C-alpha positions in Angstrom: 26.1 -5.8 -26.6 24.4 -4.0 -23.6 21.6 -5.9 -21.9 18.2 -4.6 -22.8 17.1 -4.1 -19.2 18.8 -2.9 -16.0 18.9 -5.2 -13.0 15.6 -5.6 -11.2 17.1 -4.5 -7.9 18.0 -1.1 -9.3 14.5 -0.6 -10.5 13.0 -1.6 -7.1 15.4 0.8 -5.4 14.4 3.6 -7.8 10.7 3.0 -7.2 11.1 3.1 -3.4 13.3 6.3 -3.5 10.7 7.9 -5.8 7.8 6.9 -3.5 9.5 8.5 -0.5 11.5 11.2 -2.3 14.2 10.2 0.1 17.1 7.7 -0.1 16.7 7.3 3.7 13.1 6.3 3.4 13.9 3.9 0.6 16.7 2.3 2.7 14.3 1.8 5.6 11.7 0.1 3.3 14.3 -2.1 1.6 16.4 -2.9 4.6 19.5 -1.4 3.0 21.9 1.3 3.9 21.3 4.8 2.6 24.6 4.7 0.8 23.7 1.4 -1.0 20.4 3.0 -2.1 22.2 6.0 -3.4 24.7 3.9 -5.3 22.1 1.7 -6.9 20.2 4.8 -8.1 23.4 6.2 -9.5 24.1 2.9 -11.3 20.6 3.0 -12.8 21.1 6.7 -13.9 24.4 5.7 -15.4 22.8 2.8 -17.3 20.0 5.1 -18.6 22.4 7.9 -19.4 20.5 10.6 -17.6 19.6 11.6 -14.0 16.3 10.5 -12.5 16.5 12.7 -9.4 17.5 16.3 -8.5 19.4 16.1 -5.2 18.0 18.9 -3.0 19.4 19.7 0.5 16.5 18.1 2.3 14.7 16.0 -0.3 14.8 14.5 -3.7 12.9 15.7 -6.7 12.1 13.7 -9.8 13.5 14.9 -13.1 11.4 14.8 -16.2 13.1 11.5 -17.1 12.2 10.2 -13.6 8.6 11.3 -13.9 8.3 9.6 -17.2 10.1 6.4 -16.1 8.3 5.9 -12.7 4.9 4.8 -13.9 6.5 2.4 -16.4 8.5 0.8 -13.6 5.5 0.6 -11.4 3.3 -1.0 -14.0 6.1 -3.5 -14.7 6.1 -4.5 -11.1 2.3 -4.8 -11.0 2.5 -7.1 -14.1 5.0 -9.2 -12.3 2.8 -9.4 -9.2 -0.2 -10.4 -11.2 1.7 -13.0 -13.2 3.3 -14.5 -10.0 -0.1 -14.6 -8.3 -1.6 -16.4 -11.4 1.2 -19.0 -11.5 1.2 -19.6 -7.7 -2.6 -19.5 -7.3 -2.2 -16.8 -4.6 -4.3 -14.3 -6.5 -7.5 -15.5 -5.0 -6.6 -15.2 -1.4 -3.5 -13.2 -0.6 -4.1 -9.5 0.2 -1.4 -6.9 1.1 -3.0 -4.4 3.4 -1.3 -1.1 4.3 -2.6 0.7 7.4 -2.1 3.6 9.8 -0.6 1.8 12.8 -3.0 3.0 15.5 -6.0 1.9 13.3 -4.3 -1.5 12.7 -3.7 -2.1 16.4 -6.8 -0.6 18.1 -9.5 -1.2 15.4 -8.4 -3.8 12.9 -6.5 -6.4 15.0 -9.3 -7.1 17.5 -11.7 -7.8 14.6 -9.3 -10.1 12.6 -10.6 -13.3 14.3 -14.1 -12.4 13.1 -12.8 -11.8 9.6 -10.9 -15.1 9.6 -13.9 -17.0 10.8 -16.0 -15.5 7.9 -13.4 -15.8 5.3 -10.8 -18.5 6.2 -9.6 -18.7 2.6 -8.4 -15.0 2.5 -4.9 -14.5 3.8 -4.0 -10.9 4.9 -0.5 -9.5 5.1 -0.6 -6.3 7.1 2.1 -3.6 7.3 1.8 -0.3 9.1 2.8 3.3 8.7 3.5 5.8 11.5 3.2 8.8 9.2 0.9 9.4 6.2 2.8 8.0 3.2 3.1 9.9 0.0 1.9 6.9 -2.0 0.7 3.4 -1.5 3.5 0.9 -0.9 4.7 -1.4 -3.6 2.5 -4.5 -3.7 -0.2 -3.1 -1.4 -3.8 -3.8 -2.7 -5.6 -1.9 0.0 -4.6 1.0 2.3 -6.4 2.5 5.3 -5.1 6.1 5.6 -5.7 8.7 8.3 -5.4 12.0 6.5 -6.9 15.4 5.8 -7.4 14.3 2.2 -5.1 11.8 0.3 -4.0 12.8 -3.2 -6.2 11.1 -5.9 -3.4 9.0 -7.4 -5.5 5.8 -6.9 -9.1 5.1 -6.3 -10.0 6.7 -2.9 -13.1 6.8 -0.8 -14.0 8.2 2.6 -14.4 5.5 5.2 -15.3 7.4 8.3 -15.3 10.9 9.8 -15.1 11.2 13.5 -15.0 13.5 16.6 -12.2 13.9 19.0 -12.2 14.4 22.8 -10.1 14.0 25.9 -9.8 10.6 27.6 -8.1 9.4 30.8 -8.0 6.4 33.1 -11.0 5.6 35.3 -10.6 7.4 38.7 -8.4 10.1 37.2 -9.7 13.3 38.8 -10.1 16.3 36.4 -12.5 19.1 35.7 -12.4 21.9 33.1 -11.1 24.2 35.8 -8.2 21.9 36.6 -7.5 20.5 33.1 -4.7 23.0 32.4 -2.8 21.7 35.4 -2.9 18.1 34.2 -0.3 16.3 32.1 -1.6 16.4 28.5 -0.5 14.0 25.7 -1.2 13.9 22.0 -0.2 12.6 18.6 1.9 15.2 16.8 1.3 17.2 13.6 -2.5 17.0 13.6 -5.2 19.7 13.3 -7.4 17.8 15.8 -5.3 18.8 18.7 -5.5 20.2 22.2 -5.3 23.8 21.1 -8.3 23.5 18.8 -10.3 21.5 21.3 -9.7 24.1 24.0 -10.6 26.9 21.7 -13.9 25.2 20.9 -14.6 24.9 24.6 -14.2 28.7 25.0 -11.3 28.3 27.4 -8.7 31.1 27.5 -5.5 29.2 28.0 -2.2 30.3 26.7 -0.5 27.7 24.5 -1.1 24.4 26.3 1.9 22.4 27.4 1.6 19.0 25.6 3.8 16.0 25.3 3.7 14.7 21.8 4.5 11.4 20.2 4.5 10.1 16.7 1.6 7.8 17.2 -1.7 7.7 19.3 -0.5 4.4 20.7 1.9 6.2 23.0 -0.5 8.8 24.3 -3.3 6.3 24.8 -1.0 4.0 26.7 0.0 6.9 29.0 -3.6 7.8 29.6 -4.6 4.2 30.4 -1.7 4.0 32.9 -3.1 7.0 34.8 -0.4 9.4 33.6 -2.6 12.2 32.3 -5.1 12.9 29.5 -4.8 12.5 25.8 -7.0 13.2 22.8 -8.7 10.3 21.1 -11.6 9.5 18.7 -14.1 6.7 18.4 -12.3 4.8 15.7 -9.3 4.2 18.0 -10.8 4.5 21.5 -14.4 3.2 21.4 -13.3 -0.4 22.4 -11.1 1.0 25.2 -14.0 3.1 26.5 -16.5 0.1 26.2 -14.1 -2.1 28.1 -13.7 0.5 30.9 -10.0 1.0 30.3 -10.6 4.7 29.5 -13.3 7.2 30.2 -14.2 10.5 28.5 -14.5 13.0 31.4 -16.1 15.8 29.3 -19.1 15.8 27.0 -17.8 18.1 24.3 -16.7 16.3 21.1 -15.2 18.3 18.3 -15.4 17.4 14.6 -12.1 16.1 13.3 -10.5 17.8 10.2 -8.7 14.4 9.6 -10.7 11.3 8.5 -10.1 7.7 7.5 -9.9 6.9 3.8 -9.8 3.7 1.9 -7.3 3.5 -1.0 -7.5 0.8 -3.6 -4.6 0.1 -6.0 -5.3 -1.1 -9.6 -4.4 -4.7 -8.6 -7.2 -4.7 -5.9 -9.9 -4.9 -8.6 -8.2 -8.0 -9.9 -7.8 -9.7 -6.5 -10.9 -11.3 -5.2 -9.6 -11.5 -1.7 -9.0 -7.8 -1.7 -12.6 -7.1 -2.7 -13.8 -9.5 0.1 -11.7 -7.6 2.6 -13.0 -4.2 1.5 -16.6 -5.3 1.6 -16.1 -6.7 5.1 -14.3 -3.4 6.2 -17.2 -1.3 5.0 -19.7 -3.5 6.8 -17.8 -3.4 10.1 -17.5 0.4 10.0 -21.2 0.7 9.1 -22.2 -1.5 12.0 -20.0 0.6 14.4 -21.7 3.8 13.2 -25.2 2.3 13.9 -24.2 1.3 17.5 
């Protein structure tokens, strides 16, 4: 007689592949090879007797069976998480936090000692993303996402809008007239970019020459080292400006199309530690806004 359930590992691999719509992305999450992920998905499809994905040249697409099966698998994992937390007693104080990497490093990390002092019983596990994920990671209760507007697949609220502006190291000599001649750096694939800031300033440059990276952390590091100018915003640069490690040489600040959002998974409502963290996060951002 066939077993009533497929192996848990196959289901975990299917969920990761569906979340990324990519075997490569799933492999990175699960610390597996891409071929191993592909083979486990094939095994699950063979077990179920129908395909879960359409294999496109550059991406995966869920079949009707995959669309139907995915929420069932995810709810089963949530049930396992809740049950495990209840048995181990971790439900009260262990919180999985998913975050944009620059926010985690430049805003959240410096404030964690204050959070720990206020809430020593709440244990945070923080994992970061370079790019905006399609969905919250498996097991995450809370996510801080930098986005134009996340899809409303879970409870979502706006945390903070912001303004962007150039920054550079103290002593770096630049004026609007000489800006075009300077090395410019930025985070890639954003609407709040050099071209839009220059347009708002009424400057008539041709397409600016910019060195891009996949995270603000690189461009901010170059600017602090005196290597040129980069674009930043208060959420990631205010502390660096206050400490004198960066300066904003121009007064113009443009409204950002992107913003910071708080995403809460269904399990967050059942995790007291997650609710404590969210309340603290809101109060810290509110205090920043008032200063």
